[in-house]
C-alpha positions as CSV (number, residue, x, y, z in Angstrom):
1,M,-63.1,152.8,70.4
2,S,-66.1,154.8,71.3
3,S,-67.5,157.8,69.5
4,S,-69.2,160.9,71.0
5,H,-71.8,161.0,68.2
6,P,-75.2,159.7,69.6
7,F,-75.9,157.7,66.4
8,S,-72.4,156.3,66.1
9,L,-73.5,152.8,67.1
10,L,-76.4,152.9,64.7
11,F,-74.1,153.9,61.9
12,K,-71.9,150.9,62.6
13,V,-74.6,148.3,63.1
14,L,-76.9,149.2,60.2
15,P,-74.4,148.4,57.5
16,S,-73.8,144.9,58.9
17,L,-77.6,144.3,58.9
18,S,-78.1,145.6,55.5
19,P,-78.8,143.1,52.7
20,L,-77.3,145.5,50.1
21,P,-73.9,144.3,48.6
22,S,-70.7,145.8,49.9
23,P,-69.7,147.5,46.6
24,L,-72.6,149.9,47.2
25,W,-71.2,150.9,50.5
26,C,-67.7,151.2,49.0
27,A,-69.0,153.9,46.7
28,F,-69.3,156.2,49.7
29,G,-65.8,155.4,50.9
30,S,-66.8,153.4,53.9
31,M,-69.9,151.7,55.3
32,E,-70.2,154.3,58.1
33,K,-70.2,157.2,55.7
34,A,-72.8,155.5,53.5
35,T,-75.0,154.9,56.6
36,K,-74.7,158.5,57.5
37,A,-75.7,159.6,54.0
38,A,-78.7,157.3,54.0
39,F,-79.8,158.6,57.4
40,V,-79.6,162.2,56.2
41,L,-81.5,161.4,53.1
42,L,-84.2,159.6,55.1
43,S,-84.4,162.5,57.5
44,L,-84.9,165.0,54.6
45,F,-87.5,162.7,53.1
46,L,-89.5,162.6,56.4
47,L,-89.1,166.3,57.1
48,F,-90.0,167.5,53.5
49,P,-93.8,167.0,53.9
50,R,-93.7,169.0,57.1
51,L,-91.7,171.8,55.5
52,R,-94.0,171.8,52.5
53,A,-97.1,171.8,54.8
54,S,-95.6,174.7,56.8
55,G,-95.0,176.6,53.6
56,D,-98.5,175.9,52.5
57,C,-99.9,177.1,55.8
58,D,-98.1,180.4,55.4
59,C,-99.3,180.8,51.9
60,S,-102.7,179.7,52.9
61,S,-102.9,182.3,55.6
62,E,-102.1,185.0,53.1
63,R,-104.5,183.5,50.7
64,E,-107.2,183.4,53.4
65,A,-106.7,187.1,54.2
66,R,-107.1,188.0,50.5
67,D,-110.1,185.6,50.3
68,A,-111.7,187.2,53.3
69,A,-111.4,190.7,51.8
70,K,-112.8,189.5,48.5
71,A,-115.6,187.7,50.4
72,L,-116.5,190.9,52.2
73,T,-116.8,192.8,48.8
74,L,-119.0,190.0,47.4
75,K,-121.2,190.2,50.5
76,L,-121.8,193.9,50.0
77,I,-122.6,193.3,46.4
78,A,-125.0,190.5,47.5
79,I,-126.8,192.9,49.9
80,A,-127.4,195.4,47.0
81,A,-128.3,192.7,44.5
82,I,-130.7,190.8,46.7
83,L,-132.3,193.9,48.0
84,S,-133.0,195.2,44.5
85,A,-134.2,191.8,43.2
86,G,-136.6,191.3,46.1
87,A,-138.0,194.8,45.9
88,M,-138.4,194.5,42.2
89,G,-140.2,191.2,42.5
90,V,-142.7,192.2,45.2
91,L,-143.4,195.6,43.5
92,I,-144.2,194.2,40.0
93,P,-147.7,192.9,41.0
94,I,-148.3,195.8,43.4
95,L,-147.5,198.5,40.8
96,G,-148.9,196.5,37.9
97,R,-152.4,196.3,39.3
98,S,-153.0,199.8,37.9
99,F,-152.8,198.2,34.5
100,A,-155.7,196.1,33.2
101,A,-153.5,193.3,32.1
102,M,-151.9,192.9,35.6
103,S,-155.1,193.3,37.7
104,P,-156.1,190.4,40.0
105,E,-159.0,189.7,37.7
106,S,-157.0,189.2,34.5
107,D,-155.8,185.9,33.0
108,V,-152.2,187.1,33.1
109,F,-152.4,187.5,36.9
110,F,-153.5,183.8,37.2
111,V,-150.5,182.7,35.1
112,I,-148.1,184.8,37.1
113,K,-149.4,183.4,40.4
114,A,-149.1,179.9,39.1
115,F,-145.5,180.6,38.2
116,A,-144.8,182.1,41.6
117,A,-146.5,179.2,43.4
118,G,-144.2,176.8,41.5
119,V,-141.2,178.8,42.7
120,I,-142.4,178.7,46.3
121,L,-143.1,175.0,46.2
122,A,-139.7,174.2,44.8
123,T,-138.1,176.5,47.4
124,G,-139.7,174.5,50.2
125,L,-139.1,171.0,48.8
126,I,-135.8,171.4,46.8
127,H,-133.9,174.1,48.7
128,I,-135.0,174.3,52.3
129,L,-136.1,170.9,53.4
130,P,-132.9,169.0,52.2
131,D,-130.8,171.6,54.1
132,A,-132.8,170.9,57.2
133,F,-132.2,167.1,56.9
134,E,-128.5,167.7,56.3
135,S,-128.2,170.0,59.3
136,L,-130.0,167.8,61.7
137,A,-128.1,164.7,60.6
138,S,-124.7,166.3,60.3
139,P,-121.7,164.3,61.7
140,C,-120.6,167.5,63.4
141,L,-123.5,167.0,65.9
142,G,-121.8,163.9,67.2
143,E,-124.1,162.1,69.7
144,Q,-126.8,164.7,69.2
145,R,-127.5,163.5,65.7
146,W,-131.1,162.4,65.2
147,Q,-130.5,159.7,62.6
148,D,-132.9,157.2,64.1
149,F,-135.8,159.5,63.6
150,P,-136.5,162.0,60.7
151,V,-136.7,165.0,62.9
152,A,-136.6,167.5,60.0
153,G,-139.6,165.8,58.3
154,F,-141.5,165.7,61.5
155,I,-141.0,169.4,62.1
156,A,-142.0,170.2,58.5
157,M,-145.2,168.2,58.9
158,S,-146.0,169.8,62.3
159,S,-145.3,173.2,60.8
160,A,-147.7,172.6,57.9
161,M,-150.4,171.4,60.3
162,V,-149.9,174.4,62.6
163,T,-150.1,176.7,59.5
164,L,-153.4,175.0,58.6
165,M,-154.8,175.7,62.1
166,I,-153.7,179.3,62.0
167,D,-155.2,179.7,58.5
168,S,-158.5,178.2,59.6
169,F,-158.9,179.9,63.0
170,A,-157.7,183.3,61.8
171,T,-160.0,183.3,58.8
172,G,-162.9,182.2,61.0
173,Y,-162.2,184.8,63.6
174,Y,-161.9,187.7,61.2
175,E,-165.1,186.6,59.3
176,R,-167.1,186.4,62.6
177,S,-165.8,189.7,63.8
178,H,-166.6,191.5,60.5
179,F,-170.0,189.9,60.0
180,S,-171.0,190.5,63.7
181,K,-170.4,194.2,63.2
182,A,-172.5,194.2,60.0
183,R,-175.4,192.2,61.5
184,P,-176.7,194.9,64.0
185,V,-177.0,197.3,61.1
186,E,-179.0,194.8,59.1
187,E,-181.3,194.0,62.1
188,K,-181.9,197.7,62.7
189,D,-182.9,198.2,59.0
190,E,-185.2,195.2,59.3
191,R,-187.0,196.7,62.4
192,K,-187.3,200.0,60.6
193,G,-188.8,198.2,57.6
194,D,-191.3,196.4,59.8
195,E,-192.4,199.7,61.2
196,E,-193.4,201.0,57.8
197,S,-197.0,201.8,57.1
198,P,-199.1,199.2,55.3
199,R,-199.3,201.5,52.3
200,D,-195.5,201.8,52.0
201,H,-195.1,198.1,52.8
202,A,-197.4,197.0,50.1
203,G,-195.5,199.0,47.5
204,H,-192.5,196.6,47.5
205,V,-191.4,193.1,48.5
206,H,-189.6,193.1,51.8
207,V,-186.4,191.0,51.5
208,H,-184.5,189.9,54.7
209,T,-182.5,187.0,55.9
210,H,-182.6,185.3,59.3
211,A,-179.1,184.0,60.0
212,T,-180.1,182.2,63.1
213,H,-183.0,180.3,61.7
214,G,-181.2,179.2,58.5
215,H,-183.8,180.3,56.0
216,A,-184.2,183.3,53.7
217,H,-187.1,185.2,52.2
218,G,-186.5,186.0,48.6
219,S,-182.7,186.3,48.8
220,A,-179.6,184.2,48.8
221,A,-177.8,183.2,52.0
222,A,-174.8,185.4,51.3
223,S,-174.7,188.6,49.3
224,P,-171.9,189.4,46.8
225,E,-170.6,192.0,49.3
226,E,-170.3,189.3,52.0
227,A,-168.6,186.9,49.5
228,S,-166.1,189.6,48.5
229,L,-165.4,190.4,52.1
230,S,-164.8,186.7,52.9
231,D,-162.3,186.4,50.0
232,K,-160.5,189.5,51.1
233,I,-160.1,188.3,54.7
234,R,-158.8,184.9,53.5
235,H,-156.3,186.5,51.1
236,R,-155.1,188.7,54.0
237,V,-154.5,185.7,56.2
238,I,-152.7,183.9,53.3
239,S,-150.4,186.8,52.5
240,Q,-149.4,187.3,56.2
241,V,-148.7,183.6,56.9
242,L,-146.8,183.3,53.5
243,E,-144.7,186.3,54.4
244,L,-143.9,184.8,57.8
245,G,-142.6,181.6,56.2
246,I,-140.5,183.5,53.6
247,L,-139.1,185.9,56.2
248,V,-137.8,183.0,58.4
249,H,-136.1,181.4,55.5
250,S,-134.7,184.7,54.2
251,V,-133.0,185.4,57.6
252,I,-131.4,182.0,57.7
253,I,-130.0,182.1,54.2
254,G,-128.8,185.7,54.8
255,I,-126.9,184.8,57.9
256,S,-125.4,181.7,56.2
257,L,-124.2,183.9,53.3
258,G,-122.9,186.7,55.5
259,A,-121.0,184.3,57.8
260,S,-119.2,182.5,54.9
261,E,-115.6,183.5,54.3
262,T,-115.1,181.7,51.0
263,A,-115.4,183.8,47.9
264,S,-115.9,180.8,45.7
265,T,-118.9,179.8,47.7
266,I,-120.4,183.3,47.9
267,R,-120.1,184.2,44.2
268,P,-122.7,181.7,42.8
269,L,-125.0,182.4,45.8
270,V,-125.3,186.0,44.9
271,A,-126.9,185.3,41.5
272,A,-128.9,182.4,42.7
273,L,-130.4,184.1,45.7
274,S,-131.2,187.2,43.7
275,F,-133.3,185.2,41.4
276,H,-134.7,183.3,44.4
277,Q,-135.9,186.6,46.1
278,F,-137.2,188.0,42.8
279,F,-139.5,185.0,42.2
280,E,-140.6,184.8,45.8
281,G,-141.4,188.5,45.7
282,I,-143.7,188.0,42.7
283,G,-145.6,185.3,44.6
284,L,-145.9,187.4,47.8
285,G,-146.8,190.6,45.8
286,G,-149.6,188.8,44.1
287,C,-151.1,187.7,47.4
288,I,-150.8,191.2,48.8
289,V,-152.6,192.6,45.8
290,Q,-155.5,190.1,46.2
291,A,-155.7,190.9,49.9
292,K,-156.4,194.6,49.1
293,F,-154.5,196.0,52.0
294,R,-154.3,199.7,52.6
295,A,-151.4,201.6,51.2
296,K,-149.5,201.7,54.5
297,A,-149.9,198.0,55.2
298,T,-148.8,197.2,51.6
299,V,-145.7,199.3,51.9
300,I,-144.8,197.7,55.3
301,M,-145.1,194.2,54.0
302,A,-143.1,194.9,50.8
303,V,-140.4,196.7,52.8
304,F,-140.2,193.8,55.3
305,F,-139.8,191.3,52.6
306,S,-137.2,193.3,50.7
307,L,-135.0,194.0,53.8
308,T,-135.1,190.6,55.6
309,A,-132.4,188.8,53.5
310,P,-130.0,191.8,53.4
311,I,-130.5,192.2,57.2
312,G,-129.6,188.5,57.6
313,I,-126.5,189.0,55.5
314,S,-125.5,192.0,57.7
315,L,-126.0,189.9,60.8
316,G,-123.9,187.2,59.3
317,I,-121.1,189.6,58.5
318,A,-121.2,190.9,62.1
319,I,-120.9,187.5,63.7
320,S,-118.6,185.9,61.1
321,S,-115.5,186.2,63.3
322,G,-117.1,184.1,66.0
323,Y,-119.7,182.2,64.1
324,D,-119.1,178.5,63.4
325,E,-121.7,177.1,61.0
326,T,-120.5,173.6,61.9
327,S,-121.2,174.0,65.6
328,S,-124.0,171.9,67.2
329,T,-126.0,175.0,68.2
330,A,-125.8,176.6,64.7
331,L,-126.7,173.3,63.0
332,I,-129.7,172.6,65.3
333,V,-131.1,176.1,65.0
334,Q,-130.7,176.2,61.3
335,G,-132.2,172.7,60.9
336,I,-135.3,173.4,63.0
337,F,-136.0,176.8,61.4
338,N,-135.4,175.5,57.9
339,A,-137.8,172.6,58.5
340,A,-140.5,174.8,59.9
341,S,-140.1,177.3,57.1
342,A,-140.3,174.4,54.5
343,G,-143.5,173.2,56.1
344,I,-145.1,176.6,55.9
345,L,-144.1,177.2,52.2
346,I,-145.2,173.7,51.1
347,Y,-148.6,174.1,52.7
348,M,-149.1,177.6,51.4
349,S,-148.1,176.9,47.8
350,L,-150.2,173.7,47.5
351,V,-153.3,174.7,49.5
352,D,-153.7,178.4,49.4
353,L,-152.1,179.3,46.1
354,L,-152.4,176.3,43.7
355,A,-155.5,174.6,44.9
356,A,-157.5,177.8,45.3
357,D,-156.6,179.1,41.8
358,F,-156.7,175.8,39.9
359,K,-160.1,174.9,41.2
360,N,-161.4,178.4,40.5
361,P,-164.5,178.2,38.2
362,R,-162.9,180.8,36.0
363,M,-159.9,178.6,35.3
364,Q,-162.0,175.5,35.0
365,S,-164.1,177.0,32.3
366,N,-161.2,178.4,30.3
367,G,-159.0,175.7,28.7
368,R,-156.4,178.1,27.4
369,L,-156.0,179.7,30.8
370,Q,-155.8,176.3,32.4
371,L,-153.0,175.2,30.1
372,G,-151.1,178.4,30.5
373,A,-151.3,178.2,34.3
374,H,-150.1,174.6,34.3
375,L,-147.1,175.4,32.1
376,A,-146.3,178.4,34.2
377,L,-146.3,176.2,37.3
378,L,-144.0,173.7,35.7
379,L,-141.7,176.5,34.5
380,G,-141.5,178.2,37.9
381,A,-140.8,174.9,39.8
382,G,-138.3,173.8,37.1
383,L,-136.3,177.0,37.2
384,M,-136.2,177.1,41.0
385,S,-135.1,173.5,41.1
386,L,-132.3,174.3,38.6
387,L,-131.0,177.0,40.9
388,A,-130.4,174.3,43.6
389,R,-127.4,173.4,41.5
390,W,-125.7,176.6,42.8
391,A,-127.7,177.6,46.0
């Protein structure tokens, strides 16, 4: 006798194949009913994870909507907090130069610069460079991964060498251009002095320098004014290259924060990046003060630094709907720019900030200042490294 149910044959065959004793089947009235009950239970067991997953997806969608709204609020808070922290950090050395204790010639200024240099060094080595390695070796790149060659390290090294070249050529160019303008005035004064009458000429000792012949008559090769001008030119080059490296990094971290849609990820970044911008601002502000820019240039550099990270966050918010931080394009761009920025900051912190100040005769002759600067360096690098736990 045939049955119209599609699983009728299965319900009749399974009991005969089952190793379970017949009393168990009898508890359901018949073997066919017991097989049907077992099949229903098995179906419910298999379908339950799907039902639970479907319910989770619905709840997850609602949760994601609430999380996106909370994330947007945190992003707006981040813009205000990072803008304030960056502006405060860069303005402390600029406004503090009117006080004797904060002037570039004071011991306190040396200690603050050492602290800021430690922050910038840790930023390049602990924060930016590992992110570059992670981006360029990400599994999301697929076949485009460069695991056989440390591309991030190569880009950082190349960036440091290019920074050295820019530093050297720019300093040399500005020094030549400034001194070439001053030289015709000196030569004119020399000719005027040579035309003086013997009576006037005998009343004093004529002092002049021949730059082309490499010898001097009664004077040093470089006057204090020339040495001061050379230092000012070098500090201007340092401050501009340093700001370039910081700006590139600030845009990248700003876009990453603005494109994130997870509130739990953004919340610790707000505090960490605020401290990050504050400390970097102190280092950049100290270089700007030593460069002795005019008021307009000083304001422009301070404003650029303060606004870059908030602008990056705003760009991240604008492209968050279509931005995929795991896409190959995003990972490659972030990795390359992070590596280049790390190379710039590592070079600037070690060569132009630490080496220049720590080998300064003033610090070498003052043991207390030397100890304070070393402790400030360790403190700045340590605190910035600690922030890597959250950002």
